[in-house]
C-alpha positions as CSV (number, residue, x, y, z in Angstrom):
1,M,0.0,0.0,0.0
2,T,1.1,3.5,-0.7
3,P,1.2,6.3,2.0
4,G,-1.8,7.8,0.4
5,A,-3.8,4.4,0.2
6,R,-3.0,3.8,4.1
7,L,-4.6,7.2,4.8
8,A,-7.6,6.4,2.7
9,M,-8.1,3.2,4.6
10,A,-7.6,5.0,8.0
11,A,-10.3,7.5,7.0
12,E,-12.7,4.7,6.2
13,I,-12.1,3.1,9.6
14,L,-12.3,6.3,11.4
15,D,-15.7,6.9,9.8
16,A,-16.8,3.6,11.4
17,V,-15.5,4.6,14.7
18,L,-17.3,7.9,14.6
19,E,-20.5,6.0,13.9
20,G,-20.0,3.9,17.0
21,T,-17.8,0.9,16.0
22,A,-15.0,0.1,18.4
23,A,-11.7,0.9,16.9
24,E,-10.2,-2.5,17.5
25,K,-13.3,-4.2,15.9
26,A,-13.1,-1.9,13.0
27,L,-9.4,-2.4,12.5
28,T,-9.8,-6.3,12.9
29,G,-12.6,-6.4,10.5
30,W,-10.5,-4.5,7.8
31,A,-7.6,-6.7,8.3
32,R,-9.5,-9.7,7.7
33,K,-10.9,-8.8,4.5
34,S,-7.6,-7.1,3.2
35,R,-5.3,-9.9,2.9
36,Y,-3.3,-7.8,0.4
37,A,-2.2,-5.5,3.3
38,G,1.2,-6.5,4.8
39,S,2.2,-6.3,8.3
40,K,3.8,-2.8,7.8
41,D,0.7,-1.5,6.1
42,R,-1.5,-2.8,9.0
43,A,0.8,-1.1,11.5
44,A,0.7,2.1,9.6
45,V,-3.1,2.1,9.3
46,R,-3.5,1.4,12.9
47,D,-1.1,4.2,13.9
48,H,-3.0,6.7,11.8
49,V,-6.3,5.6,13.3
50,F,-5.2,5.9,16.9
51,D,-3.3,9.0,16.4
52,A,-6.4,10.5,15.1
53,L,-8.4,9.3,18.0
54,R,-6.0,10.9,20.5
55,C,-6.2,14.1,18.7
56,M,-9.7,14.1,17.4
57,R,-10.8,17.6,18.3
58,S,-7.8,19.3,17.2
59,Y,-7.4,17.4,14.0
60,A,-11.1,18.0,13.2
61,A,-10.4,21.8,13.7
62,L,-7.3,21.6,11.4
63,G,-9.0,19.4,8.8
64,G,-12.3,21.4,8.7
65,A,-14.6,18.3,9.5
66,M,-15.3,15.7,12.0
67,T,-15.2,12.9,9.6
68,G,-12.6,10.2,8.8
69,R,-11.5,12.4,5.9
70,G,-11.3,15.6,7.8
71,L,-9.3,13.8,10.6
72,T,-6.7,12.5,8.2
73,I,-6.5,16.0,6.6
74,G,-6.0,17.4,10.0
75,L,-3.4,14.7,11.0
76,L,-1.2,15.7,7.9
77,R,-1.6,19.5,8.6
78,A,-0.6,18.8,12.2
79,E,2.7,17.2,11.1
80,G,3.3,19.9,8.6
81,T,2.5,18.0,5.4
82,D,0.4,19.5,2.7
83,P,-2.5,17.1,2.2
84,A,-2.7,17.8,-1.4
85,T,0.7,15.7,-1.9
86,L,-1.2,12.6,-0.8
87,F,-4.9,13.3,-1.7
88,T,-4.2,12.9,-5.2
89,G,-7.0,10.4,-6.3
90,E,-4.4,8.2,-8.0
91,G,-4.5,4.5,-7.4
92,H,-6.2,4.1,-4.1
93,C,-5.1,7.4,-2.7
94,P,-7.9,9.7,-1.3
95,A,-9.6,12.0,-3.8
96,P,-8.1,15.4,-4.3
97,L,-9.0,18.1,-1.9
98,T,-12.1,20.2,-2.9
99,E,-11.8,24.0,-3.0
100,A,-13.8,24.1,0.2
101,E,-11.4,21.6,2.0
102,E,-8.4,23.7,0.7
103,T,-9.7,26.7,2.7
104,A,-11.4,24.9,5.6
105,G,-9.7,24.3,8.9
106,A,-8.2,26.4,11.6
107,A,-5.9,26.2,14.6
108,P,-7.7,24.6,17.5
109,A,-9.1,27.0,20.2
110,P,-7.3,27.0,23.5
111,G,-8.8,24.7,26.3
112,A,-10.7,21.6,25.5
113,E,-10.2,21.6,21.8
114,A,-6.6,22.2,21.7
115,G,-6.2,19.8,24.7
116,D,-8.4,17.1,22.8
117,M,-11.0,16.7,25.5
118,P,-14.6,16.8,25.6
119,D,-15.9,20.3,26.7
120,W,-17.7,18.8,29.8
121,I,-14.6,17.1,31.3
122,W,-12.1,19.9,30.7
123,P,-13.1,21.7,34.0
124,L,-12.8,18.5,35.9
125,V,-9.3,18.0,34.5
126,T,-8.2,21.5,35.2
127,Q,-9.6,21.5,38.7
128,S,-7.8,18.1,39.5
129,L,-4.6,18.9,37.9
130,G,-4.2,22.7,38.3
131,D,-1.3,24.1,36.5
132,Q,-0.3,20.7,35.2
133,A,-3.5,20.3,33.1
134,E,-2.4,21.6,29.7
135,A,0.9,19.6,29.9
136,V,-0.8,16.5,31.0
137,A,-3.3,16.8,28.1
138,E,-0.5,17.3,25.6
139,C,1.0,14.1,26.9
140,L,-2.2,12.3,26.3
141,R,-2.2,13.4,22.7
142,H,0.9,11.3,22.0
143,R,1.6,7.6,22.1
144,A,2.5,6.1,25.2
145,P,6.0,4.4,25.6
146,V,6.1,0.7,25.7
147,Q,7.1,-0.4,29.2
148,I,7.4,-3.9,30.7
149,R,8.0,-5.2,34.3
150,A,11.0,-7.2,35.1
151,N,10.0,-10.2,37.3
152,L,12.4,-9.3,40.2
153,S,11.9,-12.7,41.9
154,R,14.0,-14.1,39.0
155,H,16.1,-11.3,37.5
156,D,16.8,-7.6,38.0
157,S,16.0,-5.2,35.1
158,A,19.6,-5.1,34.0
159,A,19.6,-8.8,33.4
160,V,16.2,-8.6,31.5
161,I,17.6,-5.8,29.3
162,A,20.5,-7.9,28.4
163,M,18.3,-11.0,27.6
164,L,16.2,-8.8,25.3
165,A,19.3,-7.3,23.6
166,E,20.3,-11.1,22.6
167,E,16.9,-11.4,20.9
168,G,17.3,-8.1,19.0
169,I,15.3,-5.8,21.2
170,T,16.5,-2.5,22.4
171,A,15.5,-1.5,25.9
172,A,16.7,0.7,28.9
173,P,15.8,1.2,32.6
174,G,12.3,2.8,33.0
175,P,11.0,5.4,35.4
176,L,9.1,5.1,38.6
177,A,9.9,1.5,39.7
178,P,13.0,-0.7,40.0
179,S,11.3,-3.2,37.8
180,A,10.5,-0.8,35.1
181,I,12.0,-1.2,31.6
182,E,11.2,0.9,28.6
183,V,11.5,-0.6,25.2
184,S,12.6,1.5,22.2
185,E,12.9,-1.0,19.4
186,G,11.4,-4.3,18.7
187,A,8.3,-3.8,21.0
188,R,6.0,-5.8,18.6
189,R,8.2,-8.9,19.1
190,L,8.2,-8.8,22.8
191,T,5.6,-11.5,23.5
192,G,7.4,-13.9,21.1
193,T,10.8,-13.8,23.0
194,R,12.1,-16.6,25.0
195,A,12.4,-14.2,27.8
196,F,8.6,-13.7,27.7
197,A,7.9,-17.4,27.5
198,D,10.2,-18.1,30.6
199,G,8.3,-15.4,32.8
200,V,11.2,-13.0,32.9
201,F,8.9,-10.0,32.2
202,E,5.4,-9.0,31.9
203,M,3.7,-6.1,30.0
204,Q,3.0,-3.4,32.5
205,D,3.0,0.3,32.5
206,A,5.7,2.0,34.8
207,A,3.1,3.9,36.9
208,S,1.2,0.6,37.5
209,Q,4.3,-0.8,38.7
210,A,5.0,2.2,40.9
211,V,1.4,1.5,42.5
212,C,2.6,-2.1,43.4
213,A,6.1,-0.9,44.5
214,T,4.4,1.6,47.0
215,I,2.2,-0.8,48.8
216,P,4.2,-2.0,51.9
217,L,4.4,-5.8,52.1
218,K,5.9,-8.4,54.4
219,D,6.7,-12.1,53.7
220,G,3.7,-14.3,55.0
221,Q,1.0,-11.9,54.5
222,R,-2.4,-12.8,53.1
223,L,-3.2,-10.5,50.2
224,L,-6.4,-10.1,48.2
225,D,-6.4,-8.5,44.7
226,Y,-10.1,-7.6,44.7
227,C,-10.5,-6.4,41.3
228,A,-7.7,-8.5,39.7
229,G,-8.7,-8.4,36.0
230,G,-5.9,-9.8,34.0
231,G,-3.7,-10.0,37.2
232,G,-0.9,-7.7,36.2
233,K,-0.8,-6.1,39.8
234,T,-1.3,-9.6,41.3
235,L,1.9,-10.8,39.8
236,A,3.7,-7.6,40.4
237,L,2.9,-7.8,44.1
238,A,3.8,-11.5,44.1
239,A,7.4,-10.8,42.9
240,R,8.1,-8.5,46.0
241,A,7.3,-10.7,48.8
242,Q,6.3,-14.3,49.7
243,L,2.6,-13.9,50.0
244,D,-0.5,-16.0,50.5
245,L,-2.1,-14.7,47.4
246,F,-5.8,-14.4,46.4
247,A,-7.4,-12.9,43.2
248,H,-11.0,-12.1,42.6
249,D,-12.9,-10.1,40.0
250,A,-16.6,-9.3,39.7
251,T,-16.4,-10.6,36.1
252,P,-14.5,-13.8,36.5
253,E,-13.8,-14.1,32.8
254,R,-11.4,-11.3,33.0
255,M,-9.1,-13.5,35.0
256,Q,-9.1,-16.4,32.4
257,D,-5.5,-15.8,31.5
258,L,-4.3,-15.3,35.1
259,P,-3.5,-19.0,35.7
260,V,-1.3,-19.2,32.8
261,R,0.5,-16.1,33.4
262,A,1.1,-17.1,37.1
263,E,2.4,-20.3,36.2
264,R,4.8,-18.8,33.6
265,A,5.9,-16.3,36.4
266,G,6.2,-19.2,38.9
267,V,3.7,-17.7,41.3
268,P,0.8,-19.6,43.2
269,V,-2.4,-17.6,43.1
270,T,-5.8,-18.7,44.3
271,L,-8.7,-17.5,42.2
272,V,-11.8,-17.0,44.4
273,D,-15.4,-16.2,43.9
274,G,-17.1,-13.4,45.7
275,S,-19.2,-15.7,47.8
276,D,-16.2,-17.4,49.2
277,L,-14.5,-14.2,50.4
278,P,-16.1,-13.8,53.9
279,G,-15.0,-17.3,54.8
280,L,-11.5,-16.6,53.6
281,A,-11.1,-13.2,55.5
282,P,-9.5,-11.5,57.2
283,F,-6.7,-10.4,54.8
284,D,-3.7,-8.3,55.8
285,V,-3.6,-6.4,52.6
286,V,-6.6,-5.8,50.2
287,L,-5.9,-4.1,46.8
288,C,-8.9,-2.6,45.0
289,D,-7.9,-1.4,41.5
290,V,-11.5,-0.2,41.0
291,P,-13.2,0.4,37.8
292,C,-12.7,4.0,36.6
293,S,-12.7,6.5,33.8
294,G,-9.3,5.4,32.6
295,S,-8.4,9.1,32.1
296,G,-4.8,8.3,33.1
297,S,-4.4,5.9,30.2
298,W,-6.2,7.8,27.4
299,R,-3.1,7.9,25.3
300,R,-3.3,4.0,25.2
301,A,-7.0,3.8,25.0
302,P,-8.2,7.1,23.4
303,E,-11.7,6.1,22.6
304,G,-12.4,6.2,26.4
305,K,-12.2,10.0,26.6
306,W,-14.8,10.3,23.9
307,R,-17.0,7.5,25.0
308,L,-17.1,8.8,28.6
309,T,-20.2,10.7,29.7
310,A,-21.0,12.6,32.8
311,D,-23.8,10.0,33.8
312,R,-21.2,7.2,33.5
313,L,-18.7,9.0,35.6
314,D,-21.4,9.4,38.2
315,D,-22.2,5.6,37.9
316,L,-18.3,4.9,38.4
317,Q,-18.2,7.0,41.5
318,N,-21.0,5.1,42.9
319,I,-19.4,1.7,42.0
320,Q,-16.1,3.0,43.7
321,G,-17.8,3.9,46.9
322,Q,-19.6,0.6,46.9
323,I,-16.4,-1.4,46.4
324,L,-14.7,0.4,49.3
325,S,-17.8,-0.4,51.5
326,D,-17.8,-4.1,50.4
327,V,-14.2,-4.8,51.1
328,A,-13.8,-2.9,54.4
329,D,-14.9,-6.0,56.5
330,L,-12.5,-8.2,54.7
331,V,-9.5,-6.3,56.0
332,A,-7.8,-7.7,59.3
333,P,-7.5,-5.1,62.3
334,D,-4.5,-3.0,61.6
335,G,-4.5,-4.2,58.0
336,L,-4.3,-2.1,54.9
337,L,-6.7,-1.3,52.1
338,A,-5.0,-0.1,49.0
339,Y,-7.4,1.9,46.6
340,A,-6.1,2.4,43.2
341,T,-7.5,4.0,40.0
342,C,-5.9,4.9,36.6
343,S,-7.7,8.2,36.9
344,L,-6.5,11.7,36.9
345,L,-9.7,13.0,38.3
346,A,-10.2,14.1,41.9
347,E,-13.8,12.9,41.8
348,E,-12.6,9.4,41.4
349,N,-9.6,9.7,43.7
350,R,-9.2,11.6,46.9
351,D,-12.8,12.6,47.0
352,R,-13.8,8.9,47.2
353,I,-11.4,8.3,50.0
354,D,-12.6,11.4,51.9
355,A,-16.2,10.1,51.6
356,F,-15.3,6.6,52.8
357,I,-13.4,8.0,55.8
358,A,-16.2,10.3,56.6
359,G,-18.6,7.4,56.8
360,N,-16.2,4.9,58.4
361,P,-14.4,6.3,61.5
362,G,-12.4,3.1,62.1
363,W,-10.0,3.9,59.2
364,Q,-7.0,6.4,58.7
365,V,-5.4,7.5,55.4
366,Q,-1.8,6.3,55.8
367,A,-0.7,7.9,52.6
368,D,-1.9,8.8,49.2
369,H,0.0,9.3,45.9
370,R,-0.7,10.5,42.4
371,W,1.2,9.8,39.2
372,T,0.6,11.7,35.9
373,P,1.9,11.1,32.4
374,L,4.4,13.9,33.1
375,D,6.2,11.4,35.5
376,G,6.9,8.9,32.5
377,G,4.1,6.4,32.9
378,D,0.2,6.5,32.8
379,G,-1.8,8.5,35.2
380,F,-2.5,6.6,38.6
381,Y,-3.8,7.2,42.0
382,L,-3.1,5.2,45.2
383,A,-4.5,5.6,48.7
384,L,-3.3,3.4,51.5
385,L,-5.9,3.1,54.3
386,R,-5.1,1.5,57.7
387,R,-7.9,-0.2,59.7
388,I,-7.6,1.0,63.1
């Protein structure tokens, strides 16, 4: 495929996304019916689509229309390329620009449009982040770095970096956690390496690793990962201490890969149903990585910021409060409740903790931490609550 043909296909996929189709589904559907497209073509089209989703409002402003075609015109203008050089109509390239398209488009307005956020959420972002809001929004407009976690129970990060180098992958120590590694070349081959098969590393953002590294642990503790999902934090915690480890999720199917991942990492984990938890309690540490807006990871999943609504954010806050209430009795006296989100919004973070403490006098906030993309990873929040 020519560069112009890749843009034309990206525009078609973006139109499907704008009509409500999930980006991954639209990309998968295109790939299945486009056997002529090689791996480089598929990667380039995917990059165009996700670049446009990260910068949808500003690209639409520059391109003059909130359409797949308008977004790709805006993408080219944002990178300083004249769209007319690729919109030629030749072969499978997009049709030439119309006279209206040549004159349409303007610099995005400061604030939500330039920051590529919905209007309604921009005030929440600025209130939560203060003078960092614009810089964080700018980070979210760009691709996230590829970061992995060294399994410190087996090798330190330097040893893992050396192993990857032997397999042609370039990496260096990452930010925020001793286990963090940032990959600069060969990232698409990571899961096919011998090091991955041997459980030497896992795919995990550096800020997610920092959350796990901040939770105080001791050998012999009983720990419950209450919202375990795929188990990334479960395994990261297991690498730090000898724990009696339990994993639970309200949707058990999310944990279907955890047994395989745990075996690969050499970690014993017991998967438990919610109905079994009262009989297994108390736990010394309970981690709740609760459902949230995902605003801290919008550069990885940019559709999230356009799909989120004010009503959904309210629902999420109710779910977060309910989870805190549900797990409180599972924590042992003098035990620790670790509340985490991948959100940048105070409404999902400290506000939820303050509301919980106000209604539960038997708890104290031991510490809380916030990471933003300016720190080198995703946006995360962690509060450590001690049961008195």
